[in-house]
C-alpha positions as CSV (number, residue, x, y, z in Angstrom):
1,M,131.8,59.0,55.7
2,R,131.9,57.3,59.1
3,Y,129.4,57.2,62.1
4,R,128.5,60.7,63.6
5,G,125.6,61.5,66.4
6,F,122.4,60.8,64.6
7,G,120.1,61.0,67.4
8,L,117.3,62.8,65.0
9,W,117.5,59.7,62.7
10,A,117.0,57.6,65.6
11,A,113.7,58.7,66.5
12,I,112.7,58.5,62.7
13,L,114.2,54.9,62.3
14,L,112.4,54.0,65.3
15,G,109.3,54.5,63.8
16,L,110.1,52.5,60.7
17,L,111.8,49.3,62.1
18,Q,111.7,46.7,64.8
19,L,114.4,45.7,67.1
20,P,116.0,42.5,66.0
21,V,115.7,39.5,68.4
22,A,119.0,38.1,69.5
23,H,119.0,34.4,70.4
24,A,120.0,33.5,74.3
25,G,123.5,33.7,74.7
26,E,124.1,35.3,71.1
27,G,126.9,37.8,70.9
28,M,130.6,38.7,71.1
29,W,130.3,41.8,73.6
30,P,133.2,44.5,74.3
31,L,134.2,44.9,78.0
32,S,132.8,48.3,77.6
33,N,129.2,47.3,76.9
34,L,128.4,43.8,78.3
35,P,124.8,43.1,78.6
36,V,124.3,43.6,82.0
37,A,120.5,43.8,81.9
38,T,120.1,40.9,80.5
39,L,122.5,38.8,82.6
40,K,120.6,40.1,85.7
41,Q,117.2,39.4,84.0
42,R,118.0,35.9,83.1
43,F,120.7,35.0,85.4
44,G,120.6,36.9,88.4
45,F,124.0,38.0,87.8
46,S,125.2,41.6,87.5
47,P,128.9,42.0,86.5
48,S,130.6,44.6,88.7
49,A,133.0,47.2,87.7
50,Q,135.6,45.3,89.4
51,W,135.0,41.8,88.0
52,I,135.0,43.5,84.5
53,E,138.2,45.1,85.0
54,H,139.7,42.0,86.5
55,V,138.5,39.8,83.2
56,Q,140.1,42.5,81.0
57,L,143.7,42.4,82.8
58,A,143.6,38.8,83.2
59,S,143.4,38.2,79.5
60,V,145.6,38.2,76.9
61,R,145.8,38.1,73.1
62,L,148.8,36.1,71.6
63,A,149.8,38.4,68.5
64,E,149.9,35.3,66.1
65,G,145.9,34.9,66.1
66,C,145.0,33.3,69.7
67,S,143.8,34.2,73.0
68,G,145.0,33.3,76.6
69,S,144.7,34.6,80.1
70,F,147.2,34.7,82.9
71,V,146.6,32.0,85.3
72,S,149.6,32.7,88.3
73,P,150.9,36.4,89.9
74,H,154.3,35.5,88.1
75,G,153.4,36.0,84.3
76,L,151.8,32.2,84.0
77,V,149.9,32.2,80.6
78,L,147.3,29.4,79.6
79,S,146.5,28.7,75.6
80,N,146.2,26.3,73.6
81,H,148.9,23.9,72.4
82,H,147.9,24.6,68.5
83,C,148.7,28.4,69.7
84,A,151.9,27.9,70.6
85,V,153.0,25.8,67.1
86,E,155.2,28.4,65.9
87,C,157.1,28.5,68.8
88,L,157.4,24.7,69.1
89,E,158.6,24.8,65.5
90,G,161.3,27.6,66.3
91,L,162.3,25.5,69.2
92,S,162.7,22.1,67.4
93,R,165.8,20.9,66.2
94,P,166.5,17.6,64.2
95,G,166.1,15.0,66.6
96,H,164.2,17.3,68.8
97,N,160.7,17.8,67.7
98,L,158.9,19.5,70.4
99,M,155.7,19.4,68.5
100,A,155.8,15.3,68.6
101,S,156.9,15.4,72.3
102,D,155.8,16.4,75.7
103,F,157.7,19.3,77.2
104,Y,157.8,20.1,81.0
105,A,160.2,23.0,82.6
106,A,160.4,21.9,86.2
107,T,162.3,24.9,87.2
108,R,161.8,28.5,85.8
109,N,165.7,28.0,84.6
110,E,164.3,25.2,82.1
111,E,161.9,27.4,80.4
112,L,162.8,28.0,76.8
113,K,162.4,30.9,75.2
114,C,160.0,31.5,72.0
115,P,162.1,32.6,69.2
116,A,159.0,35.2,67.8
117,M,156.1,35.3,70.1
118,E,154.3,37.9,71.6
119,V,151.6,38.5,74.4
120,E,149.7,41.4,74.5
121,Q,147.5,42.5,77.7
122,I,144.7,45.3,77.0
123,V,145.1,48.2,79.2
124,Q,143.0,51.0,77.9
125,Q,140.4,51.6,75.8
126,R,139.2,55.0,74.3
127,N,136.2,55.8,71.8
128,V,138.2,57.9,68.9
129,T,134.8,58.2,66.5
130,A,135.1,62.0,66.8
131,A,138.6,62.3,65.4
132,V,138.1,59.5,62.8
133,N,134.8,61.0,61.6
134,H,136.6,64.7,61.4
135,A,139.3,63.2,59.3
136,T,137.3,61.4,57.1
137,R,134.3,63.4,56.3
138,G,133.1,64.0,52.8
139,K,135.8,61.8,51.3
140,T,135.5,58.8,48.8
141,G,137.9,56.4,47.2
142,A,141.5,57.1,47.4
143,A,141.0,60.2,49.6
144,Y,139.1,58.3,52.1
145,A,141.7,55.5,52.6
146,A,144.3,57.9,52.8
147,A,142.5,60.0,55.1
148,L,141.7,56.8,57.1
149,R,145.5,56.1,57.4
150,A,146.6,59.3,58.4
151,V,144.4,59.7,61.4
152,T,145.2,55.9,62.2
153,S,148.9,56.7,62.1
154,R,148.3,59.8,64.0
155,L,146.4,58.5,66.7
156,E,148.3,54.9,67.4
157,S,151.5,56.9,67.0
158,A,150.5,59.0,69.9
159,C,148.9,56.3,72.1
160,V,152.2,54.4,71.8
161,G,154.7,57.4,72.5
162,S,158.5,56.8,72.7
163,D,157.9,53.1,74.0
164,A,156.7,50.9,71.1
165,H,158.8,47.9,72.7
166,R,156.3,48.2,75.8
167,W,153.1,49.6,74.4
168,R,151.1,48.7,70.8
169,C,148.1,50.5,69.9
170,Q,145.3,50.0,67.6
171,V,142.4,52.0,66.0
172,V,139.6,49.5,65.6
173,P,136.6,50.1,63.6
174,L,133.3,48.7,65.5
175,Y,130.0,48.4,64.1
176,H,131.5,48.4,60.5
177,G,132.5,52.1,61.4
178,G,129.5,53.1,63.7
179,Q,132.3,53.6,66.0
180,D,136.0,53.7,66.1
181,W,137.9,52.9,69.3
182,L,141.8,53.0,70.3
183,Y,142.8,50.0,72.3
184,K,146.3,50.3,74.2
185,Y,147.9,47.0,74.8
186,R,151.2,45.8,77.2
187,R,153.4,43.9,74.8
188,Y,155.5,41.0,76.2
189,Q,158.2,40.0,73.7
190,D,160.1,37.5,75.9
191,V,157.7,34.3,76.1
192,R,159.1,31.7,77.6
193,L,157.7,27.8,77.2
194,V,156.9,25.9,80.2
195,F,154.6,22.9,79.4
196,V,153.0,21.3,76.4
197,P,151.7,17.7,75.6
198,S,152.5,16.0,72.5
199,Q,150.8,16.9,69.3
200,A,149.3,13.6,69.2
201,T,147.6,14.1,72.7
202,S,146.4,17.6,72.4
203,F,144.8,16.9,68.5
204,F,144.0,13.4,69.8
205,G,141.4,12.4,66.9
206,G,143.1,14.1,64.4
207,Y,141.3,15.6,61.2
208,P,138.1,13.3,62.0
209,D,137.2,14.4,65.1
210,N,138.3,17.9,64.5
211,F,135.4,20.7,64.4
212,N,133.3,17.8,65.7
213,Y,131.8,16.6,69.2
214,P,132.3,14.4,71.4
215,R,136.0,15.3,71.6
216,Y,139.0,13.6,74.3
217,D,141.5,16.4,73.5
218,F,144.1,17.8,76.0
219,D,144.8,21.0,73.7
220,L,146.7,23.1,76.2
221,S,149.8,24.9,76.6
222,V,151.4,26.8,79.3
223,L,153.8,29.7,78.9
224,R,155.4,32.3,80.8
225,V,155.9,36.3,79.9
226,Y,158.7,38.0,81.4
227,V,160.3,41.7,81.8
228,H,163.9,42.2,81.9
229,G,164.8,38.6,82.8
230,K,162.2,38.0,85.3
231,P,158.8,36.9,85.3
232,A,156.2,39.6,85.0
233,D,154.4,40.6,87.9
234,T,150.7,39.8,87.0
235,P,148.4,40.4,89.8
236,D,145.1,39.9,87.9
237,Y,145.1,36.6,86.9
238,F,142.2,33.7,86.8
239,R,142.5,30.9,89.4
240,I,141.8,27.8,87.9
241,A,138.9,25.8,89.8
242,A,139.7,22.1,91.1
243,H,136.3,21.4,89.4
244,G,135.2,22.4,86.1
245,P,131.2,23.7,85.5
246,R,128.2,21.8,86.4
247,A,125.4,21.3,83.4
248,G,123.2,24.3,82.9
249,E,125.8,26.6,84.9
250,L,126.5,30.0,83.3
251,V,129.9,30.6,81.9
252,F,131.7,33.4,80.6
253,T,134.6,33.0,77.5
254,S,137.0,36.3,77.3
255,G,139.0,36.0,74.0
256,N,139.5,37.9,70.6
257,P,137.2,36.4,68.0
258,G,139.2,36.9,64.9
259,A,136.2,38.2,62.3
260,T,132.6,37.7,61.8
261,E,130.6,38.6,58.9
262,R,127.0,39.1,60.6
263,D,126.5,42.2,59.5
264,D,127.8,41.9,56.1
265,T,125.7,42.9,53.1
266,I,124.2,40.0,50.5
267,A,127.0,41.3,48.0
268,Q,129.7,40.7,50.5
269,L,128.7,37.1,51.5
270,E,128.2,36.2,47.7
271,T,131.7,37.3,46.9
272,L,132.5,34.9,49.8
273,R,130.5,32.1,48.1
274,Y,132.2,32.9,45.0
275,P,135.1,33.1,44.4
276,V,136.6,33.4,47.6
277,F,136.1,30.4,49.2
278,P,135.9,27.8,46.5
279,K,139.2,29.3,45.3
280,L,140.8,29.0,48.5
281,L,139.7,25.6,48.9
282,Q,141.4,24.9,45.6
283,Y,144.8,26.3,46.6
284,L,144.8,24.6,50.2
285,G,143.8,21.3,48.8
286,H,146.9,21.3,46.6
287,Q,148.9,22.4,49.2
288,Q,147.7,19.8,51.3
289,G,148.3,17.2,48.9
290,L,151.9,18.3,48.4
291,L,152.9,18.4,52.1
292,E,151.2,15.1,52.5
293,A,153.5,13.5,49.9
294,Y,156.3,15.4,51.3
295,S,155.5,14.4,55.2
296,A,155.5,10.5,53.9
297,E,158.9,10.6,52.1
298,S,160.7,10.6,55.8
299,R,160.4,11.3,59.5
300,H,162.5,14.2,58.9
301,N,160.0,15.9,56.4
302,A,157.1,14.9,58.6
303,D,158.6,16.9,61.5
304,I,159.3,19.7,59.6
305,A,155.8,20.1,57.7
306,S,153.3,19.2,60.8
307,G,152.4,22.4,62.1
308,T,151.9,24.0,58.5
309,L,149.8,20.8,57.7
310,F,147.9,21.2,60.7
311,F,146.8,24.6,60.2
312,M,145.9,23.5,56.6
313,D,144.1,20.8,57.5
314,N,142.2,22.9,60.1
315,A,141.6,25.7,57.3
316,I,140.0,23.6,55.0
317,K,137.4,21.9,57.5
318,S,136.7,25.3,58.8
319,I,136.4,26.9,55.3
320,D,134.5,24.0,53.9
321,G,131.9,24.6,56.9
322,Q,131.5,28.2,56.5
323,L,131.0,27.5,52.5
324,A,128.0,24.8,53.6
325,A,126.6,27.4,55.9
326,L,126.6,29.9,53.1
327,N,124.9,27.6,50.5
328,D,122.5,26.7,53.1
329,A,119.2,27.7,51.5
330,R,117.3,28.8,54.8
331,P,119.3,30.6,56.8
332,F,120.8,32.4,53.9
333,A,116.9,33.2,52.8
334,R,116.2,34.7,56.0
335,K,119.5,37.0,55.4
336,V,118.3,38.3,52.2
337,K,114.5,39.0,53.4
338,A,115.7,41.2,56.2
339,E,118.2,43.0,53.9
340,A,115.5,43.5,51.6
341,A,113.3,44.6,54.2
342,L,115.7,47.3,55.7
343,R,116.2,48.7,51.9
344,A,112.3,48.7,51.3
345,K,112.2,50.6,54.2
346,V,114.8,53.0,53.5
347,A,113.4,53.4,49.8
348,A,110.0,54.6,51.1
349,N,111.3,57.5,53.0
350,A,113.1,60.6,50.9
351,S,115.2,61.7,53.7
352,L,116.4,57.9,54.6
353,K,116.7,57.4,50.9
354,R,119.0,60.4,50.2
355,R,121.4,59.5,53.1
356,Y,121.4,55.6,52.9
357,G,119.6,54.5,49.7
358,G,123.0,54.3,47.5
359,A,125.1,52.2,50.2
360,W,123.8,48.7,48.8
361,S,124.3,49.4,45.3
362,A,127.8,51.1,45.9
363,I,129.0,47.7,48.1
364,A,127.7,45.4,45.4
365,A,129.8,47.2,42.7
366,A,132.7,47.5,45.0
367,E,132.4,43.6,45.3
368,R,132.2,43.0,41.4
369,R,135.3,45.0,41.1
370,G,136.6,42.8,44.1
371,R,136.1,39.6,42.4
372,S,138.0,40.4,39.3
373,L,140.8,41.3,41.0
374,F,140.6,38.5,43.8
375,L,143.2,35.9,42.0
376,P,145.8,38.7,41.6
377,Y,145.3,40.1,45.2
378,W,145.5,36.8,46.9
379,F,148.6,35.4,44.9
380,I,150.6,38.7,45.0
381,V,149.3,41.2,48.1
382,R,148.4,38.1,50.2
383,H,151.5,36.1,49.1
384,A,149.5,32.9,48.3
385,G,152.0,32.8,45.4
386,F,155.1,33.2,47.1
387,N,154.4,30.4,50.0
388,A,158.0,30.6,51.5
389,H,159.4,31.4,54.9
390,L,162.9,32.8,53.3
391,F,160.5,34.3,50.8
392,N,158.9,36.3,54.0
393,I,161.9,37.5,55.2
394,A,163.4,38.6,52.0
395,F,160.1,40.6,51.3
396,S,159.8,42.2,54.8
397,I,163.1,43.6,54.1
398,V,162.5,44.9,50.9
399,L,158.9,46.1,51.7
400,G,160.0,47.8,54.8
401,A,163.0,49.6,52.8
402,H,160.2,51.0,50.7
403,E,157.9,52.0,53.3
404,R,160.4,53.7,55.8
405,T,161.2,56.1,53.3
406,L,157.7,57.4,53.4
407,P,156.1,59.6,56.0
408,E,154.2,57.5,59.3
409,G,150.8,58.6,57.8
410,E,150.9,56.8,54.5
411,R,152.9,54.0,55.6
412,I,151.2,50.3,55.5
413,S,150.3,49.6,59.0
414,S,153.0,46.9,60.0
415,Y,156.1,49.1,59.0
416,R,155.0,52.1,61.3
417,A,157.3,53.1,63.6
418,A,154.8,51.7,66.6
419,N,154.5,48.1,65.1
420,L,158.2,47.9,64.0
421,P,159.4,45.9,67.0
422,Q,156.8,42.8,66.5
423,L,158.1,43.0,62.8
424,E,161.8,42.9,63.8
425,Q,160.9,40.2,66.2
426,E,159.8,38.2,63.4
427,L,162.4,39.1,61.2
428,F,165.4,38.1,63.4
429,S,163.9,35.1,64.8
430,P,166.4,32.6,65.2
431,A,163.8,29.7,64.2
432,P,165.3,27.1,62.0
433,V,165.6,27.5,58.1
434,H,164.9,24.4,56.0
435,P,165.9,25.3,52.6
436,H,164.7,22.2,50.6
437,Y,161.2,22.3,52.0
438,D,161.2,26.3,51.3
439,A,161.9,25.1,47.8
440,L,159.5,22.8,47.5
441,M,156.8,25.5,48.9
442,L,158.0,28.3,47.0
443,S,158.3,26.3,43.7
444,S,154.6,25.2,44.4
445,S,153.1,28.3,44.9
446,L,155.4,30.1,41.8
447,T,153.8,27.2,39.2
448,M,150.0,27.7,40.9
449,M,150.3,31.5,40.5
450,R,151.5,31.4,37.1
451,N,149.0,28.5,36.0
452,L,146.2,30.7,37.5
453,L,146.5,34.0,36.4
454,G,148.2,32.8,33.0
455,S,151.9,32.6,31.4
456,D,150.9,36.5,29.9
457,A,149.9,37.8,33.1
458,P,152.6,40.9,33.5
459,I,153.9,39.5,36.8
460,S,154.3,35.9,35.0
461,V,156.0,38.0,31.9
462,A,158.2,39.6,34.7
463,L,159.2,36.7,37.0
464,F,159.7,33.9,34.4
465,A,160.8,35.3,31.1
466,H,164.1,33.3,31.7
467,A,163.4,30.7,33.8
468,S,160.3,28.6,35.2
469,P,159.0,29.0,38.6
470,Q,160.6,25.9,39.6
471,Q,164.1,27.1,38.4
472,R,163.5,30.4,40.0
473,A,162.3,29.2,43.3
474,E,165.5,26.8,43.4
475,Q,167.6,29.7,42.5
476,A,166.4,31.9,45.0
477,V,166.4,29.2,48.0
478,F,169.5,27.8,47.5
479,G,171.3,31.0,46.4
480,T,170.5,33.4,49.3
481,K,172.3,34.3,52.6
482,L,169.1,35.0,54.4
483,A,169.4,31.8,56.5
484,S,172.0,34.1,58.6
485,I,170.4,36.9,61.0
486,A,173.6,38.7,60.6
487,V,172.7,39.1,56.9
488,R,169.0,40.0,57.6
489,K,170.3,42.7,60.0
490,A,172.7,44.3,57.7
491,L,169.9,44.6,54.9
492,W,167.4,45.8,57.2
493,S,169.5,48.4,58.9
494,G,171.0,49.4,55.2
495,G,167.4,50.3,54.1
496,E,166.9,51.1,50.3
497,Q,170.1,51.6,49.6
498,A,171.3,48.1,50.6
499,V,168.2,46.4,49.3
500,V,168.8,48.1,45.9
501,A,172.6,47.0,45.8
502,S,172.0,43.6,46.8
503,H,172.4,40.6,44.5
504,D,170.9,37.9,46.8
505,P,168.6,36.0,44.5
506,M,165.9,36.0,47.1
507,I,166.3,39.9,47.6
508,V,166.2,40.0,43.7
509,L,163.0,38.0,43.7
510,A,161.2,40.3,46.3
511,R,162.4,43.5,44.5
512,E,160.9,42.4,41.1
513,M,157.5,41.4,42.9
514,L,157.6,44.6,45.0
515,P,155.7,47.0,42.2
516,F,153.0,44.4,41.4
517,Y,152.5,44.1,45.2
518,L,152.3,48.2,45.5
519,K,149.9,48.2,42.5
520,F,147.6,45.6,43.5
521,H,147.6,46.7,47.4
522,K,146.6,50.1,46.3
523,T,144.4,49.3,43.5
524,Y,142.3,46.9,46.0
525,E,142.5,49.6,48.7
526,D,141.2,52.5,46.8
527,E,138.5,50.5,44.4
528,V,137.3,47.7,46.9
529,T,138.3,48.5,50.7
530,A,137.9,52.1,50.5
531,P,134.1,52.3,49.2
532,V,133.3,49.0,51.0
533,E,134.3,50.6,54.4
534,A,132.6,54.0,53.7
535,N,129.2,52.4,52.8
536,T,129.2,49.6,55.1
537,A,129.6,52.7,57.6
538,K,126.7,54.3,56.1
539,I,124.7,51.3,56.5
540,A,126.3,50.9,60.1
541,R,124.9,54.5,60.8
542,L,121.6,53.2,60.2
543,R,121.7,50.5,62.3
544,F,123.7,51.9,65.3
545,A,121.2,55.2,65.2
546,L,118.5,52.7,65.7
547,Y,120.0,50.1,67.8
548,G,122.8,51.9,69.6
549,T,124.9,49.6,72.0
550,S,121.9,47.1,72.2
551,I,123.4,45.2,69.8
552,Y,127.2,43.9,69.6
553,P,129.5,44.3,66.7
554,D,131.3,41.9,64.5
555,A,134.2,40.5,65.8
556,T,137.6,42.7,65.2
557,F,140.3,40.1,66.9
558,T,139.9,42.6,69.9
559,E,138.8,41.6,73.5
560,R,135.0,40.3,73.8
561,V,133.2,38.5,76.3
562,S,130.2,36.0,75.6
563,Y,127.9,34.3,77.9
564,G,126.5,30.9,77.7
565,V,125.4,27.9,79.3
566,V,127.2,24.2,79.7
567,K,124.5,22.3,77.8
568,G,124.4,19.5,74.8
569,W,122.2,19.7,71.6
570,V,120.0,17.7,69.4
571,R,121.7,16.0,66.5
572,D,119.6,13.8,64.4
573,G,117.0,13.5,66.9
574,K,119.4,12.4,69.8
575,L,120.7,14.7,72.6
576,V,124.1,14.9,72.5
577,P,125.4,15.1,76.1
578,P,127.7,18.1,77.4
579,F,130.3,16.4,79.0
580,T,132.9,13.3,78.0
581,T,135.1,12.1,80.3
582,I,138.6,10.7,81.1
583,G,137.3,6.8,81.1
584,G,135.5,7.8,77.5
585,L,139.2,8.7,76.2
586,Y,140.1,5.4,76.7
587,R,137.1,4.0,75.2
588,H,137.6,5.9,71.9
589,A,141.3,5.3,71.8
590,R,142.8,2.9,69.4
591,S,146.1,1.1,68.6
592,Y,146.7,3.9,65.4
593,A,146.9,7.4,65.0
594,P,145.1,9.8,65.2
595,L,143.4,7.8,68.3
596,Q,146.5,6.5,69.5
597,L,147.0,7.5,73.1
598,S,150.8,8.4,74.2
599,P,152.6,5.9,76.6
600,R,152.2,8.8,79.3
601,W,148.3,8.4,79.4
602,L,148.3,4.5,79.1
603,A,150.7,4.3,82.3
604,A,148.6,6.8,84.1
605,R,145.3,4.7,83.3
606,H,145.4,3.3,86.9
607,T,145.7,6.9,88.7
608,L,142.8,8.7,86.7
609,D,139.3,8.8,88.0
610,P,137.5,7.9,85.0
611,K,134.6,9.9,85.8
612,T,136.6,13.2,85.7
613,P,135.2,15.3,82.8
614,M,137.6,15.9,80.1
615,N,135.9,17.9,77.5
616,F,132.3,20.1,77.7
617,V,130.4,22.0,75.5
618,S,128.8,25.3,76.3
619,S,126.3,27.8,74.1
620,N,128.8,30.3,74.4
621,D,129.1,32.2,70.9
622,I,132.7,31.9,69.8
623,V,134.9,31.8,66.5
624,G,138.3,31.7,65.2
625,G,140.6,33.6,67.3
626,N,138.8,32.2,70.1
627,S,141.2,29.4,70.7
628,G,142.9,29.5,74.0
629,S,140.1,31.6,75.6
630,P,139.4,31.1,79.2
631,V,135.9,29.7,80.5
632,I,135.1,31.6,83.6
633,D,132.4,31.1,86.2
634,R,130.3,33.9,87.5
635,Q,133.0,34.2,90.6
636,G,135.6,34.5,87.9
637,R,137.5,31.1,88.4
638,L,138.9,29.2,85.3
639,V,136.7,26.1,84.8
640,G,137.6,25.6,81.2
641,L,139.7,26.4,78.2
642,I,138.4,26.7,74.6
643,F,139.9,25.0,71.8
644,D,137.0,24.4,68.8
645,G,133.4,24.5,68.1
646,N,131.0,21.9,67.0
647,P,130.0,21.5,63.4
648,P,126.8,23.8,63.3
649,S,129.3,26.6,64.9
650,L,131.3,26.7,61.6
651,G,128.1,28.9,60.3
652,G,129.1,31.2,63.5
653,A,130.5,33.5,61.2
654,F,127.7,34.4,59.3
655,W,124.9,33.5,62.1
656,Y,124.2,32.5,65.3
657,D,122.2,29.5,66.5
658,G,121.4,28.8,69.7
659,E,119.8,25.7,69.4
660,K,123.0,24.2,67.5
661,N,126.0,26.3,68.1
662,R,128.6,24.9,70.7
663,A,131.9,25.9,72.1
664,V,134.2,23.1,72.8
665,S,136.3,23.2,76.2
666,V,138.7,21.3,77.9
667,D,137.6,21.0,81.5
668,S,139.5,22.2,84.5
669,A,139.4,19.0,86.8
670,A,141.2,17.3,83.2
671,I,143.8,20.0,83.3
672,L,144.7,19.4,86.8
673,A,144.4,15.9,86.7
674,A,146.4,15.0,83.5
675,L,149.2,17.5,85.0
676,K,149.4,15.9,88.3
677,H,149.0,12.2,87.4
678,V,149.9,11.9,83.7
679,Y,153.0,14.2,83.5
680,H,154.0,14.7,87.3
681,A,154.1,18.8,86.8
682,D,153.7,19.1,90.4
683,A,155.6,22.7,90.8
684,L,153.0,23.5,87.6
685,V,150.1,22.5,89.4
686,Q,151.0,24.2,93.0
687,E,151.3,27.3,91.0
688,L,147.9,26.9,89.4
689,T,146.5,26.1,92.4
690,T,147.8,28.5,95.2
691,G,149.6,31.4,92.9
692,H,153.0,30.3,94.2
């Protein structure tokens, strides 16, 4: 049911449809298919095979959901501060909050090992479309889902071989199933912290400035990956430029954009408009208010909640912007018109109608089913009703015990042998546990689940027959022994027998939740995911046969390159300049948060050139997941670091507007100037500029 060669249909389709016209700079392009001809025609630049390979090997992916790059031959990795939050929280202790303070390891002995962090470098890509098509041909529904799961597991396991701690492999559908690629990653699980500024500096301007511009942020982190206790040998790395880009200059981003829905059908977008985005905003708004109240109680509470609250604030602003984009009548009407035209062309041709005509209706039916399942799926399968660190540990153990009794090809992806090293690293992380915080979060999320699903929902009846959500949460959190890594390891190694025999109240709660999880996971996969995938693959075959690789696929949290130029945009009839400066930072500052500068920056003012560029915008096409992406010039030098987008870019999940969409970056000149004059990180500056 996925893409196979359709050269015959390409000839027919070319007579029916016209090639889409992309905006200048539009596209998140796989390294295997860069728009070389366009780059040569517009900019006189043809990336060589060596340039492409260098970009691939110098770029990395942070498994937690960000991008980064090697910036020295000794395993040094540059990313964003907000991409290292999990590491910072895991290393923080009472009286030593790394989120709120600067950190710099002047020597390698001072570098701190992140409790549960993985950096991945893509080393190989292979087209496996034929194998996936052969396994899924003629199958629908549950049979399709099972066949896809089996062939994916087989390909990934063969790719990893016997060394899952060194390699990670993923089968990724591109063009919504038009192609399938197998990506092989070198995984680094020994990741150490070298440098971060305080969160107040990295997120200067706070919530009001987020997804906005002008910006004055120093949003970066420096990490180092180790192998066998020594810094990794990374000969492919980006040299950081002493001066950032000029206005109008061609620049590239190399990163891992998370997900876009630019090829989704109208039925899929309507599901996002309601219920997905409004319900998510309702949930996040409730949690945001809870965390703000909790944080206001004490400095200790604020330290514990700061990372989660940051991501919650960020998610609310992002989803709100995406919902506003979907409710913007003009671009949505263009999407409706384009889909209607495509469907009309298909309906007018008997052969095309027979092959593709039912795809949109099938997707619409699956989306209707998905809307009816959304709340239980979100609360149970996605754990929104069980939002607590200790519960996540318990459920990983319980679900892992169940999944490891199944054949590899039937397991949920995270529990296949090839993926267990990352899961175990997270499960046995020495990151601190905060019981009172966990009790608050679990009580709140269980209560919200009960309230929205109803007291008579089967899961509510099962979990709250003899105790309220708050009572169940407090019994589980304050009675569990899972804060002990030794206890976790004993339960994990003991498998299903140990889980069944355990009386730990958090394990009991997870065990009671398991049948509901398995039920809704399978129901959603069989009745929503499988038919949507199968029929979007049909539409992909239609598009892919016509356009081939002249179009780019939707983002899939895999390596992509986008190109653009450094330029501002027109807002309310006025040009927004592309650069901000260090002098502008000091003028923008106030004596109160979130615009308060740290003492280090205040003391260093006289040593910094106020004309040095601080942040800049470019027309590069990015979305979430690109955080930490390097911005490089045509010589392959790092000239900036992506950390945000402007307000119009929030609609980038659905469409790209070259006149308005802008990526926001830290300028390389500001990176070097601040490291040298504000933080006096001389050894780090030397390594970044000389490689030694």
